[in-house]
BAFI-3210 file (N, C-alpha, C; in Angstrom, 3 decimals, decimal comma, padded with zeros to 6 digits):
// residues 281
n [1|2|3|4|5|6|7|8|9|10|11|12|13|14|15|16|17|18|19|20|21|22|23|24|25|26|27|28|29|30|31|32|33|34|35|36|37|38|39|40|41|42|43|44|45|46|47|48|49|50|51|52|53|54|55|56|57|58|59|60|61|62|63|64|65|66|67|68|69|70|71|72|73|74|75|76|77|78|79|80|81|82|83|84|85|86|87|88|89|90|91|92|93|94|95|96|97|98|99|100|101|102|103|104|105|106|107|108|109|110|111|112|113|114|115|116|117|118|119|120|121|122|123|124|125|126|127|128|129|130|131|132|133|134|135|136|137|138|139|140|141|142|143|144|145|146|147|148|149|150|151|152|153|154|155|156|157|158|159|160|161|162|163|164|165|166|167|168|169|170|171|172|173|174|175|176|177|178|179|180|181|182|183|184|185|186|187|188|189|190|191|192|193|194|195|196|197|198|199|200|201|202|203|204|205|206|207|208|209|210|211|212|213|214|215|216|217|218|219|220|221|222|223|224|225|226|227|228|229|230|231|232|233|234|235|236|237|238|239|240|241|242|243|244|245|246|247|248|249|250|251|252|253|254|255|256|257|258|259|260|261|262|263|264|265|266|267|268|269|270|271|272|273|274|275|276|277|278|279|280|281]
n.u [118,005|117,186|118,280|118,025|118,305|119,253|117,103|117,518|119,181|122,223|123,200|122,596|124,111|126,747|126,106|125,077|127,415|129,138|127,987|128,417|131,239|131,707|131,040|128,395|126,816|124,051|121,311|119,940|116,653|113,129|111,695|113,330|113,110|111,832|112,622|115,317|117,200|120,295|123,524|123,780|121,574|120,373|120,287|118,693|117,683|116,102|114,751|114,475|113,396|115,954|115,316|113,270|114,296|115,278|112,782|111,865|113,781|113,412|110,780|111,119|110,893|113,245|116,373|118,716|119,966|121,148|122,053|122,017|123,419|122,192|119,481|118,701|118,898|117,065|114,699|114,358|114,509|115,365|118,107|120,866|124,068|126,328|128,503|130,500|130,296|131,763|131,173|129,276|129,659|128,738|127,531|125,168|124,027|123,604|122,552|122,523|121,482|124,248|124,421|122,751|121,098|121,726|124,288|125,129|124,085|122,558|121,225|118,928|116,765|113,347|112,936|112,637|113,279|113,914|113,676|114,400|114,664|113,117|112,991|115,729|116,491|114,874|115,785|118,402|118,119|116,940|119,012|120,754|119,356|117,565|114,767|112,902|110,899|110,193|110,004|108,869|110,085|110,062|111,931|114,264|115,312|117,331|116,311|114,431|115,101|115,359|112,935|111,542|110,437|111,761|114,251|116,651|118,253|118,394|120,342|121,630|125,052|127,830|130,075|129,643|129,160|126,476|125,296|126,923|126,371|123,760|124,145|124,429|125,640|127,514|126,676|126,765|127,642|125,427|125,082|127,119|127,452|127,394|127,178|125,969|125,880|123,034|121,319|118,383|118,023|117,452|118,471|121,132|123,270|122,984|124,036|124,257|124,071|126,406|128,239|127,887|128,769|131,534|132,210|131,784|133,591|135,973|136,146|136,323|138,735|140,515|140,664|142,706|144,943|147,609|148,733|151,830|154,166|157,160|160,322|163,308|166,780|167,794|169,739|169,507|167,322|166,830|167,413|165,394|163,135|163,485|162,911|160,261|157,201|155,031|151,905|152,516|154,788|156,358|155,174|157,048|158,283|159,866|161,449|161,303|164,166|165,876|168,120|166,499|163,841|160,257|158,497|155,731|153,563|151,431|150,889|150,425|148,771|149,817|152,500|153,597|154,982|157,629|158,406|158,723|160,956|162,837|162,908|163,939|166,517|167,651|167,850|165,461|163,354|161,130|158,833|155,538|152,586|149,374|145,807|143,730|140,817|139,411|140,188|140,698|141,231]
n.v [040,312|036,957|034,172|030,732|028,323|025,242|024,203|022,470|019,481|017,753|019,567|022,117|023,657|023,820|025,424|027,810|028,569|029,008|031,196|033,129|033,203|034,222|036,829|037,417|037,224|035,824|037,591|037,437|036,713|036,785|035,268|033,365|030,742|030,599|032,698|035,139|038,099|039,433|040,921|042,516|044,683|044,126|041,446|038,517|035,551|032,522|029,813|026,424|023,039|020,900|019,368|020,889|023,183|023,442|023,831|026,206|027,962|027,672|028,575|031,261|032,163|032,340|033,786|032,496|029,252|027,042|023,764|020,128|018,529|016,122|016,637|018,640|017,406|015,308|016,787|017,828|020,462|023,274|024,697|026,990|026,045|027,451|027,467|024,877|023,990|022,291|020,708|018,237|015,996|013,044|009,850|008,557|005,383|002,100|-000,667|-003,999|-006,941|-008,534|-011,317|-012,054|-012,716|-010,853|-009,329|-007,629|-004,794|-005,428|-007,698|-006,966|-006,899|-007,192|-007,039|-005,257|-001,934|-000,020|003,337|006,758|008,468|008,539|009,631|009,925|007,306|005,911|007,116|006,236|003,461|003,402|004,353|002,199|000,309|-001,394|-003,131|-002,555|-002,382|000,613|001,578|004,075|005,220|006,751|006,709|004,724|003,127|001,223|-001,015|-002,261|-004,423|-006,521|-007,037|-007,946|-006,040|-005,032|-005,801|-004,511|-001,386|002,164|004,460|007,141|007,411|008,077|007,151|004,455|003,003|002,610|001,034|-001,292|-002,065|-002,920|-005,068|-004,793|-004,569|-002,449|-002,095|-000,495|002,937|005,594|008,326|011,208|013,515|016,780|019,706|022,605|025,919|027,206|028,959|030,649|030,620|033,169|034,910|034,370|035,955|038,306|041,224|041,144|038,407|037,540|038,785|037,276|034,841|035,413|035,985|033,446|031,855|032,994|032,262|029,498|029,302|030,158|028,117|025,807|027,346|029,565|032,710|034,091|036,114|038,004|039,344|040,110|040,010|042,254|041,496|038,797|038,104|036,677|034,035|033,680|033,768|031,343|029,350|029,581|028,149|029,452|031,004|032,051|034,794|036,268|039,087|041,992|044,423|047,496|048,182|050,956|052,869|050,735|048,033|046,019|043,957|043,493|040,623|039,046|036,326|033,807|030,468|026,894|025,183|022,693|022,967|024,742|024,023|022,992|025,104|027,370|026,634|026,479|029,120|030,460|029,428|030,798|033,347|034,794|036,557|037,277|035,846|035,454|033,596|033,312|032,678|032,673|034,309|034,897|034,608|036,266|035,425]
n.w [-076,983|-076,598|-074,808|-074,816|-072,276|-070,770|-068,241|-066,067|-064,857|-066,182|-067,956|-067,184|-065,101|-066,267|-068,511|-067,449|-066,037|-068,184|-069,469|-067,433|-067,353|-069,819|-069,469|-068,954|-066,476|-064,735|-063,360|-060,164|-059,779|-058,812|-060,602|-061,721|-062,339|-064,724|-066,449|-066,764|-066,243|-067,561|-066,962|-069,143|-070,540|-072,924|-073,264|-072,280|-070,411|-071,105|-069,457|-070,141|-070,891|-072,113|-074,358|-075,417|-076,290|-079,034|-080,367|-079,230|-080,254|-083,018|-083,296|-082,679|-080,096|-078,711|-079,615|-079,764|-078,681|-076,167|-076,294|-076,648|-079,520|-080,198|-079,378|-081,155|-083,657|-083,295|-083,063|-085,550|-086,277|-088,275|-087,714|-087,216|-086,585|-084,359|-082,465|-081,140|-077,925|-076,345|-074,122|-072,301|-073,861|-075,609|-076,875|-079,065|-079,177|-080,608|-078,916|-077,486|-075,576|-073,908|-073,909|-075,898|-079,095|-080,976|-082,616|-084,567|-086,474|-088,708|-087,943|-086,660|-088,273|-088,753|-086,022|-082,907|-081,690|-078,920|-077,757|-076,724|-078,737|-081,368|-084,030|-084,806|-084,620|-086,470|-088,836|-088,804|-089,034|-091,553|-093,133|-092,921|-094,186|-092,770|-091,724|-089,144|-086,111|-084,281|-080,973|-078,918|-075,857|-072,592|-070,620|-068,613|-070,636|-071,067|-069,754|-071,287|-073,151|-071,391|-070,394|-072,381|-074,121|-076,244|-078,753|-078,930|-078,126|-078,694|-077,300|-075,172|-074,234|-072,133|-070,841|-070,990|-068,740|-067,559|-069,478|-069,398|-066,776|-067,042|-068,622|-071,354|-074,678|-076,868|-080,170|-082,425|-083,356|-083,394|-083,379|-082,785|-080,135|-078,630|-076,479|-077,946|-079,389|-080,833|-083,429|-084,701|-088,165|-089,253|-087,464|-087,067|-087,996|-086,641|-084,910|-082,042|-081,594|-082,764|-081,112|-078,823|-079,721|-080,179|-077,464|-076,206|-077,710|-076,975|-074,292|-074,472|-075,865|-073,968|-072,143|-070,433|-070,796|-069,696|-068,472|-068,584|-066,996|-066,793|-065,790|-067,595|-068,495|-071,014|-072,823|-072,937|-074,290|-076,668|-075,866|-074,005|-075,703|-077,014|-075,201|-074,621|-074,993|-076,550|-077,700|-080,628|-080,902|-077,914|-075,926|-075,610|-073,462|-072,578|-069,438|-067,471|-066,924|-066,443|-067,403|-068,421|-069,609|-069,762|-070,120|-071,642|-072,106|-073,520|-072,518|-072,853|-070,216|-069,483|-070,073|-068,267|-065,902|-066,658|-068,219|-066,550|-065,017|-067,028|-067,880|-065,634|-065,736|-067,837|-066,935|-066,327|-064,101|-061,283|-062,081|-062,978|-062,910|-064,201|-064,316|-067,263|-068,213|-070,540|-074,079|-076,862|-080,045]
ca.u [118,179|116,862|119,076|117,419|119,301|118,635|116,637|117,948|119,986|123,660|123,589|122,194|125,171|127,796|125,584|125,073|128,805|129,719|127,440|129,090|132,638|131,620|130,689|126,979|126,228|122,546|120,895|118,985|115,258|112,115|111,153|114,449|112,710|111,295|113,524|116,148|118,012|121,758|124,081|123,575|120,104|119,853|120,364|117,945|117,775|114,913|115,048|113,588|113,940|116,950|114,620|112,326|115,039|115,225|111,509|111,863|114,594|112,759|109,586|111,470|110,835|114,602|117,182|119,718|119,744|122,221|121,492|122,764|123,195|121,129|118,163|118,398|118,718|115,754|113,596|114,237|114,530|116,319|118,817|122,232|125,022|127,289|129,730|130,531|130,696|132,724|130,875|128,124|129,936|128,170|127,235|123,913|124,534|122,709|123,086|121,703|121,981|125,554|124,313|121,610|121,398|122,017|125,655|125,340|122,866|121,721|120,457|117,778|115,710|112,167|112,930|112,120|114,257|113,307|114,490|113,818|114,976|112,574|113,352|117,055|116,560|114,262|116,672|119,562|117,711|116,733|120,366|121,362|118,501|117,033|113,293|112,643|109,943|110,774|109,106|109,348|109,878|110,424|112,890|114,698|115,462|118,172|115,626|113,411|115,396|115,315|111,516|110,996|109,793|112,575|115,442|117,787|117,949|119,265|120,353|122,816|126,035|129,042|131,208|129,277|128,934|125,162|125,060|127,566|125,651|122,570|124,547|124,197|126,902|127,361|126,766|127,117|127,415|124,370|125,258|128,002|126,747|127,935|126,347|126,372|125,054|122,287|120,527|117,434|118,735|117,204|119,145|122,492|124,199|122,689|125,233|124,305|124,342|127,838|128,930|127,826|129,693|132,863|132,424|131,922|134,849|137,097|136,222|136,797|140,144|141,333|140,708|143,975|146,036|148,044|149,430|153,128|154,792|158,472|161,406|164,443|167,851|167,576|170,774|169,222|165,975|166,787|167,346|164,031|162,189|163,734|162,344|158,853|156,250|153,882|151,054|153,142|155,906|156,004|155,111|158,249|158,185|160,983|161,185|161,886|165,324|166,636|168,570|165,617|162,526|159,119|158,019|154,393|153,291|150,409|151,397|149,541|148,895|150,645|153,885|154,033|155,964|158,943|158,774|159,209|162,297|163,729|162,992|164,895|167,872|168,209|167,905|164,242|163,026|159,823|157,902|154,130|151,707|148,029|144,752|143,088|139,369|139,011|141,307|140,183|142,376]
ca.v [038,993|035,957|032,968|029,563|027,646|024,086|024,552|021,521|018,385|017,884|020,703|023,465|024,385|024,252|026,448|029,049|028,916|029,547|032,563|033,970|033,369|035,045|038,181|037,639|036,582|035,952|038,309|036,699|037,289|035,904|034,444|032,767|029,358|030,750|033,593|035,976|039,134|039,363|042,294|043,282|044,874|043,578|039,940|037,814|034,143|031,721|028,457|025,442|021,704|020,822|018,829|021,865|024,391|023,589|024,376|027,588|028,728|027,539|029,417|032,624|032,530|032,714|033,995|031,405|028,246|026,132|022,410|019,093|018,195|015,095|017,186|019,364|016,413|014,643|017,738|018,156|021,882|023,842|025,721|027,239|025,772|028,561|027,098|023,674|024,456|021,352|019,939|017,327|015,035|011,751|009,174|007,822|004,079|000,935|-001,679|-005,165|-007,779|-009,142|-012,731|-012,230|-013,167|-009,751|-008,914|-006,623|-004,030|-006,125|-008,816|-006,391|-006,977|-007,858|-006,896|-004,014|-001,092|000,926|004,554|008,081|009,238|007,730|010,112|009,570|005,837|005,550|007,547|005,331|002,187|003,622|004,415|000,882|-000,615|-002,386|-003,029|-002,940|-001,463|001,551|001,799|005,223|005,126|008,040|006,490|003,348|002,463|000,025|-002,195|-002,815|-005,737|-007,531|-007,393|-008,407|-004,982|-004,727|-006,615|-003,658|-000,034|003,300|005,325|007,984|006,963|008,929|006,286|003,070|002,293|002,189|-000,064|-002,494|-002,469|-003,602|-006,219|-004,431|-004,302|-001,455|-002,686|000,534|004,280|006,130|009,807|011,844|014,788|017,641|020,867|023,631|027,143|027,221|030,128|030,676|031,122|034,574|035,706|033,930|037,014|039,503|041,766|040,686|036,994|037,403|039,142|036,172|033,829|035,825|035,752|032,010|031,319|033,497|031,485|028,144|029,511|030,349|026,889|025,147|028,305|030,400|033,928|034,110|037,459|037,914|040,321|039,377|040,829|042,528|040,754|037,327|038,012|035,555|032,776|033,616|033,407|029,938|028,383|029,862|027,504|030,350|031,191|033,142|035,414|036,931|040,602|042,497|045,823|048,051|048,594|052,268|053,092|049,487|047,243|044,856|043,999|042,692|039,625|038,481|035,307|032,763|029,157|025,823|024,865|021,516|023,335|025,759|023,506|022,960|026,420|028,245|026,238|026,881|030,623|030,794|029,025|031,739|034,694|035,445|036,675|037,846|035,139|035,364|032,741|033,546|032,091|033,546|034,106|034,942|034,862|036,570|035,085]
ca.w [-077,423|-075,598|-074,947|-074,192|-071,526|-070,100|-066,904|-065,047|-065,391|-066,238|-068,892|-066,620|-064,422|-067,258|-069,398|-066,673|-065,816|-069,430|-069,609|-066,477|-067,758|-070,991|-069,095|-068,916|-065,287|-064,636|-062,209|-059,370|-059,752|-058,296|-061,672|-062,416|-062,819|-066,108|-067,249|-065,952|-066,937|-067,372|-066,742|-070,374|-070,705|-074,234|-073,260|-071,275|-070,467|-070,968|-068,966|-070,734|-071,064|-073,195|-075,510|-075,958|-076,742|-080,520|-080,722|-078,791|-081,165|-084,321|-083,282|-082,410|-078,721|-078,312|-080,810|-079,732|-077,613|-075,782|-076,092|-077,285|-080,957|-080,278|-079,246|-082,347|-084,723|-083,014|-083,235|-086,949|-086,445|-089,195|-087,011|-087,584|-085,462|-084,257|-081,705|-080,329|-076,609|-075,868|-072,893|-072,519|-074,949|-075,506|-078,129|-079,224|-079,648|-080,697|-077,964|-077,304|-074,494|-074,189|-074,156|-076,824|-080,443|-081,871|-082,508|-085,603|-086,726|-089,699|-087,303|-086,112|-089,250|-088,240|-084,601|-082,271|-081,079|-078,015|-077,705|-076,471|-079,930|-082,498|-085,335|-085,125|-084,755|-087,777|-089,906|-088,738|-089,600|-092,957|-093,731|-092,853|-094,867|-091,820|-091,482|-087,735|-085,445|-083,272|-079,842|-078,154|-074,395|-071,986|-069,541|-068,379|-071,983|-070,947|-069,168|-072,195|-073,693|-070,359|-070,060|-073,682|-074,845|-077,421|-078,999|-078,819|-077,792|-079,108|-076,123|-074,980|-073,323|-072,062|-070,494|-071,163|-067,452|-067,386|-070,398|-068,827|-065,538|-067,484|-069,429|-072,785|-075,438|-077,990|-081,501|-083,435|-083,018|-084,227|-083,502|-081,828|-079,701|-077,544|-076,312|-078,886|-079,494|-082,116|-083,685|-085,808|-089,373|-089,528|-086,415|-086,892|-088,349|-085,889|-084,224|-080,669|-081,637|-083,059|-079,939|-077,953|-080,353|-079,821|-076,071|-075,938|-078,296|-076,145|-073,050|-074,897|-076,265|-072,741|-071,290|-070,565|-071,047|-068,590|-068,843|-067,896|-067,050|-066,149|-066,122|-068,169|-069,054|-072,414|-073,606|-073,035|-074,811|-077,641|-075,165|-073,423|-076,756|-077,413|-074,241|-074,450|-075,998|-076,517|-078,843|-081,331|-080,145|-076,689|-075,928|-074,841|-073,105|-071,815|-068,052|-067,359|-066,099|-066,153|-068,553|-068,277|-070,321|-069,277|-071,201|-071,345|-073,110|-073,190|-072,746|-072,440|-068,822|-069,305|-070,310|-067,343|-064,905|-067,219|-068,791|-065,464|-064,686|-068,202|-067,865|-064,577|-066,130|-068,808|-066,358|-066,067|-062,659|-061,058|-062,951|-062,478|-063,731|-063,807|-065,176|-068,270|-068,267|-071,990|-074,984|-078,190|-080,970]
c.u [117,936|117,627|118,360|118,460|118,612|118,299|117,054|118,800|121,473|124,119|123,361|123,397|126,301|127,373|125,588|126,521|129,444|129,238|128,200|130,520|132,713|131,268|129,242|126,394|124,692|122,194|119,818|117,667|114,280|111,595|112,185|114,107|112,254|112,218|114,302|116,852|119,488|122,215|124,003|122,098|119,512|119,869|119,609|118,024|116,434|115,260|113,965|114,232|114,870|116,274|113,731|113,058|115,049|113,899|111,360|112,632|113,934|111,582|109,871|111,288|112,183|115,415|118,247|119,410|120,989|121,661|122,300|122,449|122,168|119,713|117,735|118,053|117,368|114,614|113,358|114,220|115,692|117,010|120,250|123,137|126,086|128,615|129,501|131,126|131,516|132,449|129,625|128,357|129,408|127,974|125,853|124,294|123,427|123,349|122,032|122,277|123,276|125,389|123,191|122,063|121,831|123,422|126,017|124,029|121,956|120,845|119,188|116,594|114,553|112,023|112,402|113,229|113,518|114,211|113,727|114,069|114,458|112,935|114,765|117,248|116,024|115,174|117,930|119,254|117,504|118,057|121,008|120,514|117,880|115,598|113,054|111,654|110,664|109,715|109,596|109,051|110,421|111,350|113,208|114,784|116,242|117,523|114,789|113,808|115,220|113,864|110,770|110,152|110,491|113,730|116,746|117,313|118,844|119,238|121,621|123,719|127,222|130,252|130,896|129,018|127,552|124,810|125,657|126,834|124,354|122,847|124,163|125,547|126,572|127,598|127,254|126,870|126,465|124,659|126,270|127,387|127,635|127,010|126,879|125,449|124,410|121,547|119,488|118,178|118,619|117,993|120,675|123,541|123,980|123,916|125,373|124,605|125,820|128,725|129,009|128,747|131,113|133,186|132,628|133,228|136,038|137,245|136,789|138,340|141,040|141,491|142,014|145,171|146,340|148,876|150,665|153,741|156,142|159,298|162,595|165,517|167,674|168,541|170,453|167,857|165,825|166,694|165,981|163,012|162,351|163,073|160,855|158,044|154,940|153,039|151,575|154,288|155,440|155,900|156,261|158,118|159,386|160,569|162,003|163,098|166,127|167,022|167,819|164,324|161,495|158,621|156,661|154,099|152,208|150,936|150,342|149,821|149,857|152,095|154,450|155,124|157,403|159,368|159,300|160,610|163,281|163,899|164,015|166,308|168,470|168,050|166,666|163,978|161,650|158,751|156,543|153,323|150,276|147,017|144,229|141,602|138,858|140,166|140,677|141,341|142,140]
c.v [037,988|034,680|031,824|028,694|026,417|024,496|023,671|020,423|018,668|018,975|022,052|024,192|024,734|025,373|027,769|029,529|029,528|030,967|033,531|034,229|034,237|036,470|038,471|036,859|036,879|036,613|037,444|037,453|036,309|034,906|033,624|031,333|029,397|031,576|034,483|036,990|038,828|040,803|043,146|043,436|044,375|042,098|039,380|036,330|033,492|030,304|027,505|024,034|021,632|020,317|019,842|023,050|024,526|024,197|025,821|028,497|028,759|028,499|030,891|033,051|032,918|032,847|032,912|030,440|027,422|024,747|021,412|018,946|017,115|015,622|017,946|018,405|015,740|015,541|017,963|019,664|022,332|024,971|025,844|026,982|026,834|028,183|025,783|024,058|023,465|020,787|019,107|016,365|013,668|011,126|008,533|006,475|003,073|-000,156|-002,779|-006,011|-008,510|-010,608|-013,046|-012,707|-012,116|-009,167|-007,858|-006,008|-004,748|-007,167|-008,280|-006,479|-007,803|-007,716|-005,577|-003,253|-000,104|002,173|005,757|009,004|008,529|008,271|009,711|008,073|005,429|005,911|006,656|004,001|002,240|003,637|003,060|-000,147|-001,726|-002,114|-003,483|-001,907|-000,627|001,851|003,004|005,046|006,490|007,864|004,996|002,532|001,224|-001,162|-002,914|-004,155|-006,846|-007,870|-007,615|-007,353|-004,678|-005,694|-005,806|-002,265|000,929|004,249|006,112|007,307|007,935|008,069|004,797|002,346|001,799|001,050|-001,341|-002,963|-003,206|-004,647|-005,974|-004,103|-003,359|-002,235|-001,710|001,926|004,957|007,642|010,252|013,217|015,484|018,836|021,973|024,812|027,104|028,495|029,889|031,207|032,614|035,456|035,401|035,039|038,292|039,917|041,198|039,202|036,762|037,845|038,016|035,041|034,171|035,598|034,312|031,461|031,816|032,702|030,105|028,298|029,647|029,150|026,233|026,044|029,116|031,570|034,041|035,445|037,305|039,172|039,522|040,404|041,006|041,721|039,282|037,071|036,862|034,215|032,571|033,140|031,863|028,957|028,569|029,159|028,222|030,262|032,363|033,670|036,073|038,486|041,038|043,992|046,271|048,381|049,857|052,304|051,859|048,811|045,926|045,044|043,104|041,855|039,055|037,448|034,358|031,399|028,129|025,458|023,695|021,820|024,221|025,265|023,571|024,354|027,378|027,939|026,653|028,385|031,059|030,538|029,992|033,175|035,370|035,504|037,304|037,200|035,028|034,591|032,991|032,966|033,168|033,298|034,063|035,185|035,032|036,393|035,816]
c.w [-076,313|-075,869|-074,138|-073,570|-070,852|-068,643|-065,765|-065,717|-065,524|-067,141|-068,277|-066,092|-065,384|-068,124|-068,651|-066,406|-067,050|-069,720|-068,662|-066,878|-069,039|-070,731|-069,027|-067,662|-065,195|-063,327|-061,478|-059,300|-059,218|-059,333|-062,421|-062,888|-064,285|-066,962|-066,258|-066,870|-066,745|-067,115|-067,976|-070,546|-071,976|-074,289|-072,036|-071,458|-070,263|-070,573|-069,468|-070,716|-072,258|-074,487|-076,109|-076,614|-078,266|-080,991|-080,388|-079,805|-082,562|-084,386|-082,981|-081,032|-078,148|-079,609|-080,966|-078,581|-077,391|-075,476|-076,799|-078,772|-081,120|-080,202|-080,511|-083,528|-084,548|-083,320|-084,738|-087,239|-087,358|-088,484|-087,500|-086,393|-085,497|-083,585|-081,009|-078,948|-075,802|-074,471|-073,177|-073,632|-074,613|-076,851|-078,014|-079,866|-079,749|-079,805|-077,807|-076,182|-074,894|-074,536|-075,102|-078,210|-081,432|-081,677|-083,584|-085,921|-087,699|-089,115|-086,640|-087,042|-088,687|-086,735|-084,114|-081,567|-080,174|-077,828|-077,242|-077,690|-081,238|-083,849|-085,711|-085,404|-086,100|-088,930|-089,974|-089,428|-091,099|-093,711|-093,896|-093,682|-094,007|-091,572|-090,055|-087,082|-084,481|-082,218|-079,060|-076,673|-073,812|-070,800|-069,355|-069,637|-071,846|-070,380|-070,231|-072,807|-072,718|-069,931|-071,400|-074,385|-076,193|-077,520|-078,758|-078,466|-078,527|-077,912|-076,048|-073,958|-073,320|-071,801|-070,723|-069,859|-067,239|-068,290|-069,869|-067,649|-065,905|-068,538|-070,896|-073,408|-076,595|-079,280|-082,544|-082,852|-083,973|-084,432|-082,431|-081,454|-078,696|-077,498|-077,219|-078,806|-080,850|-082,204|-084,745|-087,008|-089,588|-088,546|-086,296|-087,114|-087,577|-085,089|-082,791|-080,611|-081,842|-081,898|-078,931|-078,416|-079,969|-078,365|-075,723|-076,498|-077,508|-074,880|-073,398|-075,215|-075,056|-071,907|-071,546|-070,889|-069,798|-069,178|-067,947|-068,105|-066,290|-066,516|-066,607|-068,577|-070,515|-073,305|-073,747|-073,574|-075,852|-076,951|-074,499|-074,523|-077,108|-076,461|-073,952|-075,464|-076,132|-077,780|-079,703|-080,487|-078,872|-076,864|-075,085|-074,693|-072,314|-070,385|-067,826|-066,445|-065,827|-067,492|-068,575|-069,133|-069,620|-070,439|-070,768|-072,478|-072,625|-073,482|-072,336|-070,955|-068,602|-069,502|-069,194|-066,416|-065,459|-067,694|-067,735|-065,086|-065,815|-068,209|-066,764|-064,989|-067,122|-068,289|-066,055|-064,509|-062,487|-061,884|-062,262|-063,449|-063,275|-064,788|-066,169|-068,345|-069,669|-072,828|-076,352|-079,212|-082,308]
res [m|r|v|a|v|p|n|k|g|r|l|h|e|p|s|v|d|l|l|e|r|a|g|l|p|i|e|r|t|a|n|r|k|l|y|a|d|t|v|d|p|d|v|s|v|l|f|a|r|a|a|d|i|p|e|y|v|r|d|g|a|a|a|v|g|i|t|g|r|d|q|v|v|e|s|g|a|d|l|t|e|l|v|d|l|e|f|g|r|c|r|l|v|l|a|a|p|e|d|g|d|i|a|a|a|a|e|l|a|g|g|t|v|a|t|e|f|p|k|i|t|r|e|y|l|e|r|k|g|i|d|a|d|v|v|e|v|t|g|a|t|e|l|t|p|h|v|e|m|a|d|a|i|v|d|i|t|s|t|g|t|t|l|r|m|n|r|l|a|v|i|d|e|v|l|e|s|s|v|r|l|y|a|h|p|d|h|a|a|d|e|k|v|q|q|l|v|t|a|f|e|s|v|l|a|a|e|g|k|r|y|v|m|m|n|a|p|e|g|r|l|d|e|i|r|e|v|i|p|g|l|g|g|p|t|v|m|d|v|a|g|e|d|t|v|a|v|h|v|v|v|d|e|r|d|v|f|e|t|v|d|d|l|k|s|v|g|a|s|g|i|l|v|t|e|i|e|r|l|v|e]
***
């Protein structure tokens, strides 16, 4: 199975890190700029531009691909979304000069919109019933209204800082996006693809969680249960030769500080808190 991964930019490192945390670290090879093997002989990685990954998956060059929803929608590729990987979150927005005449989408009628996403933009304008020209640009989209190339833009924003720096105000949200795992429809149910889905989901499930282990007097087990904000009930095991039990539980990271203190107050000892790499629910 070949996995298409962004070859550079803000999506590259998080994608590679996710593969490693899922148990598929990439082996260092001389050809890593193009492709690489993983520790699983049945899984290899293809490095490509994020915008090209939908095409690679659609054409069968890769069984699955990691890329943004915005890139898949813009490509028009008929792909199966498998997992929202929960990074690279952003919005595609309609924006215009703060001191300009356009304060609502309807006011674009007869005007021009500059964007790197012409398909998405045309579909948005069509949904809104707005007759406006779309000009495709390949960079510096936010400058086009200030050099009279366009009346407004459709561009990606995460925090809005770049738009504000260029004196642009958001008029409407066009599309919400994040990085996701996509598959060719013919391969979505393949065993290896589903193994990858499970691996990624287990990494995402473990984020923000901690594994807490402790010893506790058997007679105070009910009190221990009451103060543990765990995922379901704790796991309880007898400790050989002692009137003590070992208690293991998964808790949210934000609850650890107070939980440890509460556990000590009801007799727990030897409390150990550790990170969780993967959690299969």
